C-alpha positions in Angstrom: 76.3 7.4 -33.1 79.6 6.9 -31.0 78.9 2.8 -30.3 76.3 -0.3 -30.8 74.3 -2.7 -28.3 74.0 -5.9 -29.6 74.3 -4.7 -33.4 71.8 -1.6 -32.8 72.7 2.0 -32.4 72.4 3.5 -29.0 69.6 6.1 -30.0 67.1 3.4 -30.7 67.0 2.6 -26.9 67.0 6.7 -26.1 64.1 6.8 -28.4 62.2 3.6 -26.9 62.4 4.6 -23.2 60.2 8.1 -23.7 57.7 6.1 -25.4 57.8 3.2 -22.8 56.9 6.0 -20.1 53.8 7.3 -22.1 52.7 3.9 -22.6 53.0 3.2 -18.8 51.5 6.5 -18.3 48.4 5.5 -20.6 48.1 2.5 -19.2 47.8 3.5 -15.5 44.8 5.8 -16.6 43.2 3.1 -18.3 43.7 0.9 -15.2 42.2 3.6 -13.1 39.2 3.9 -15.5 38.8 0.0 -15.2 39.1 -0.1 -11.5 36.0 2.5 -11.6 34.2 0.6 -13.8 34.9 -2.5 -11.3 33.4 -0.5 -8.4 30.3 0.5 -10.4 29.8 -3.2 -11.1 30.1 -4.1 -7.3 27.7 -1.4 -6.2 25.6 -2.6 -8.6 25.8 -6.1 -7.3 25.5 -4.8 -4.0 22.2 -3.4 -4.8 21.0 -6.4 -6.4 22.4 -8.4 -3.5 19.9 -5.9 -1.1 16.7 -6.7 -3.7 17.0 -10.2 -3.3 17.5 -9.7 0.5 14.3 -7.8 0.4 12.7 -10.5 -1.9 13.8 -13.2 0.6 12.1 -11.2 3.8 9.0 -10.7 1.9 8.9 -14.4 0.8 9.3 -15.4 4.7 6.5 -13.0 5.7 4.3 -14.4 2.8 4.9 -18.0 4.1 4.4 -17.0 7.9 1.0 -15.7 6.8 0.1 -18.8 4.7 0.7 -21.0 7.8 -1.6 -18.6 9.7 -4.3 -19.1 7.5 -3.8 -22.6 7.2 -4.0 -22.8 11.1 -7.0 -20.5 11.3 -9.1 -22.5 8.3 -8.6 -26.0 10.6 -10.9 -24.5 13.1 -14.2 -25.8 12.9 -17.2 -23.5 13.1 -18.9 -23.8 16.5 -22.5 -24.5 16.9 -25.2 -21.5 17.1 -25.7 -22.0 20.4 -22.3 -21.2 21.7 -22.3 -17.6 21.6 -18.5 -17.2 23.1 -17.3 -19.7 20.5 -19.4 -17.8 17.7 -17.6 -14.7 18.8 -14.0 -16.3 18.6 -14.9 -17.8 15.6 -16.0 -14.5 14.0 -12.8 -12.8 15.2 -10.4 -15.5 13.6 -12.5 -15.3 10.5 -11.9 -11.3 10.3 -8.3 -12.1 11.1 -8.1 -14.6 8.6 -9.3 -12.0 5.8 -7.0 -9.3 7.0 -3.8 -11.3 6.6 -5.3 -12.7 3.2 -4.9 -9.0 1.9 -1.6 -8.7 3.7 -0.2 -11.4 1.8 -1.8 -10.0 -1.5 0.0 -6.6 -0.6 3.0 -8.4 -0.1 2.8 -10.3 -3.1 2.9 -6.3 -4.9 5.9 -5.4 -3.2 7.6 -8.8 -4.3 6.5 -7.8 -7.7 8.3 -4.1 -7.5 11.4 -6.1 -6.1 11.7 -8.3 -9.1 11.5 -5.5 -11.4 14.2 -3.7 -9.5 16.4 -6.4 -9.8 15.8 -6.9 -13.7 16.8 -2.7 -13.7 20.0 -3.4 -11.8 20.8 -6.4 -14.1 20.6 -4.0 -17.0 23.2 -1.7 -14.9 25.3 -4.5 -14.7 25.5 -5.1 -17.8 26.2 -1.5 -19.1 29.2 -1.8 -17.0 30.4 -5.0 -18.3 30.3 -3.4 -21.7 32.3 -0.5 -20.8 35.1 -2.6 -19.3 35.0 -4.5 -22.3 35.8 -1.4 -24.2 38.5 -0.5 -22.1 40.2 -3.7 -22.5 39.9 -3.5 -26.3 41.5 0.2 -26.0 44.3 -1.4 -24.2 44.6 -4.1 -26.6 45.1 -1.6 -29.7 47.7 0.3 -27.9 49.6 -2.6 -26.8 50.0 -3.5 -30.9 51.0 0.1 -31.4 53.9 -0.1 -28.8 54.8 -3.4 -30.1 55.6 -2.0 -33.2 57.6 1.1 -31.8 59.7 -0.6 -29.2 63.0 -2.2 -29.5 62.9 -6.1 -29.6 66.2 -5.7 -27.2 64.2 -4.2 -24.5 63.5 -6.9 -21.9 62.0 -5.2 -19.2 59.4 -3.1 -21.4 58.8 -6.2 -23.6 57.8 -7.9 -20.3 55.7 -5.0 -19.0 53.9 -5.1 -22.2 53.2 -9.0 -22.1 51.6 -8.2 -18.6 49.7 -5.5 -20.1 48.2 -7.9 -22.8 47.5 -10.7 -20.3 45.8 -8.4 -17.7 43.5 -7.1 -20.9 42.7 -10.9 -21.9 41.5 -11.4 -18.2 39.5 -8.5 -18.0 37.8 -9.3 -21.6 37.0 -12.5 -19.6 35.8 -11.1 -16.8 33.6 -8.6 -18.9 32.0 -11.7 -20.4 31.2 -13.4 -17.6 29.7 -10.2 -15.9 27.5 -10.1 -19.4 26.4 -13.6 -18.7 25.4 -13.0 -15.4 23.6 -9.9 -15.9 22.0 -11.9 -18.8 20.6 -14.7 -16.0 19.4 -11.8 -13.7 17.1 -10.7 -16.3 15.6 -13.9 -17.0 15.5 -14.9 -13.6 13.7 -11.4 -12.8 11.4 -12.0 -15.4 10.5 -15.1 -14.3 9.9 -14.2 -10.7 7.7 -11.2 -12.0 5.9 -13.9 -14.1 5.4 -16.2 -11.2 4.1 -13.1 -9.2 1.6 -12.0 -11.7 0.4 -15.6 -11.6 -0.2 -15.7 -8.0 -1.8 -12.4 -7.9 -4.3 -13.6 -10.6 -4.8 -16.4 -8.5 -5.3 -14.2 -5.6 -8.9 -13.1 -6.6 -8.0 -10.4 -9.3 -10.1 -9.6 -11.9 -8.5 -11.4 -15.1 -9.5 -8.6 -17.5 -8.7 -5.4 -15.8 -6.7 -6.5 -12.9 -9.1 -4.7 -10.3 -10.0 -6.8 -7.4 -12.8 -9.2 -7.7 -15.6 -8.4 -6.0 -15.5 -10.8 -3.2 -12.0 -10.2 -2.2 -12.4 -6.3 -3.2 -15.3 -5.9 -0.5 -12.6 -7.4 2.1 -9.8 -5.0 0.9 -12.7 -1.9 1.4 -13.7 -3.1 4.6 -10.0 -3.0 6.0 -9.3 0.2 4.6 -12.7 1.4 6.1 -11.4 0.1 9.5 -8.0 1.8 8.8 -9.6 5.1 8.6 -11.6 4.6 11.6 -8.6 3.9 13.3 -7.0 7.4 11.9 -8.9 10.4 11.4 -12.3 9.1 10.2 -12.1 10.0 6.5 -13.2 7.6 3.9 -14.9 8.4 0.6 -16.5 5.4 -1.3 -16.9 6.2 -5.4 -19.2 4.1 -7.3 -18.2 4.3 -10.9 -20.2 3.2 -14.1 -19.3 3.8 -18.1 -21.9 5.5 -19.7 -23.4 3.9 -23.1 -21.6 0.4 -22.1 -24.2 -1.5 -24.2 -24.1 0.9 -27.0 -20.3 0.6 -27.2 -20.3 -3.1 -27.3 -23.4 -3.5 -29.9 -21.7 -0.9 -32.0 -17.8 -1.9 -32.0 -18.2 -5.3 -30.9 -17.2 -6.8 -27.3 -13.2 -6.4 -28.1 -14.0 -2.7 -27.5 -16.1 -3.1 -24.4 -12.7 -4.9 -22.9 -10.6 -2.2 -24.1 -13.1 0.3 -22.2 -12.9 -1.6 -19.1 -9.3 -2.0 -19.3 -8.8 1.5 -20.1 -10.9 2.8 -17.3 -9.1 1.0 -14.4 -5.9 1.9 -16.0 -7.1 5.5 -15.7 -8.3 5.2 -12.5 -5.1 3.9 -11.1 -3.0 6.5 -12.4 -5.3 9.4 -10.8 -5.7 7.7 -7.4 -3.1 6.5 -4.9 -1.2 3.0 -5.4 -3.1 1.4 -2.1 -6.8 2.9 -2.9 -8.8 -0.7 -3.7 -9.9 -0.5 -6.9 -12.8 -3.4 -7.3 -14.5 -4.7 -10.3 -18.3 -4.7 -8.7 -20.2 -6.2 -11.7 -19.8 -5.9 -15.6 -19.0 -2.4 -16.0 -19.3 -1.1 -12.5 -16.3 -0.5 -10.3 -16.1 0.6 -6.5 -13.1 2.5 -5.3 -12.2 3.6 -1.6 -10.0 6.5 -0.6 -9.2 7.0 3.1 -7.6 10.0 4.7 -9.0 12.7 1.8 -11.2 15.3 1.3 -14.7 14.8 -0.8 -13.9 17.9 -3.1 -10.4 16.6 -3.8 -12.1 13.3 -4.8 -14.6 14.8 -7.2 -11.7 16.6 -9.0 -9.8 13.2 -9.4 -12.9 11.9 -10.8 -13.7 14.5 -13.2 -10.1 14.2 -14.4 -10.7 10.5 -15.1 -13.9 11.1 -16.8 -12.2 13.6 -19.3 -9.5 11.1 -20.0 -11.4 8.4 -20.7 -13.5 10.5 -23.3 -10.4 11.5 -24.7 -9.5 7.7 -25.0 -12.6 5.5 -25.9 -15.2 8.5 -26.8 -17.5 7.5 -23.7 -17.6 8.7 -20.2 -18.4 7.8 -16.7 -21.0 8.2 -13.8 -19.8 8.7 -10.7 -21.4 8.6 -7.0 -19.6 9.7 -4.0 -20.3 8.6 -0.6 -18.5 9.8 2.3 -18.3 7.3 5.3 -20.7 8.3 8.5 -20.7 6.7 11.8 -21.1 2.8 12.2 -22.3 2.2 8.9 -21.3 -0.8 6.8 -19.8 -1.3 3.5 -22.8 -2.5 2.1 -24.7 0.4 3.4 -22.1 2.8 2.1 -21.8 1.2 -1.2 -25.6 1.8 -1.5 -25.5 5.3 -0.8 -22.6 5.9 -3.5 -25.0 3.7 -6.0 -27.6 6.4 -5.6 -25.5 9.1 -5.9 -24.6 7.6 -9.3 -27.9 7.3 -10.6 -28.7 10.8 -9.4 -25.2 12.2 -11.4 -26.6 10.4 -14.6 -29.9 11.8 -14.2 -28.3 15.1 -13.9 -26.2 14.6 -16.8 -29.6 13.0 -18.8 -31.5 16.0 -18.0 
């Protein structure tokens, strides 16, 4: 020791400088990690914004459909003697029914968007937690450095103070991000609940979630017309649970309700999302599949039958009818119902 500075040996500063450099390097790495977390948070925010914009577009489409419905509904049915007016009325009625179906599918799309927003909120919450951990680690390093750096080194002390201030700000940002993510999750859950209520009010069966009969027949008619405009392939399935009355008498109506819900759930898991599933009456369901071969439909319902037997211990009978010529939905259902009766006789025989 050849001299002192403000009463302290020179080697104190020589020791403190390398420590300071290591601290600065470590803080730079932490800053890079924190920036990466911030970028991820921004990406999640952008995704959430995109989902919101899609939701707003769907809402606008839904509003336009509602206005069109109202305008058509205001039309009065003409007298039976006015043939041209009657044809125009029937055309407007068909357009109104198609619009109603489109609105229903728009609700489904918006429900999926709301679910996506909830998932995005979860991602943002995870990113905020990561940023909070980074800030806490920076605080711990600052405490260690405070104990090992000479108090007289004013420039380094200033740097450490800025590091502590930045960590405090980052903690506040992370807390705000968590609050925002929590609010987003709450908003998404509320939106899903609202959309589910709208769907239930749009002629869905309260027990199974399948189409009610009236709206279901419209949806099936819509899909038949779509198939005719495409390759003409359309298969209608008439489905009935075997031994439903015995199940209710033996295990109670709660067991019967469970069987109905299980059947619709299994059907949906084996069909495509856009294939209509209609509760036709009691334990009878009707499904429509366009652009598909009969044997493929038969294989799918064989798998549904096996799954239902494994789940609730009873099977199903299925009648399949392929769309032919210009037959109506009622004629197609009647043929499928007859096929179901034949299938049931074959099984019992």
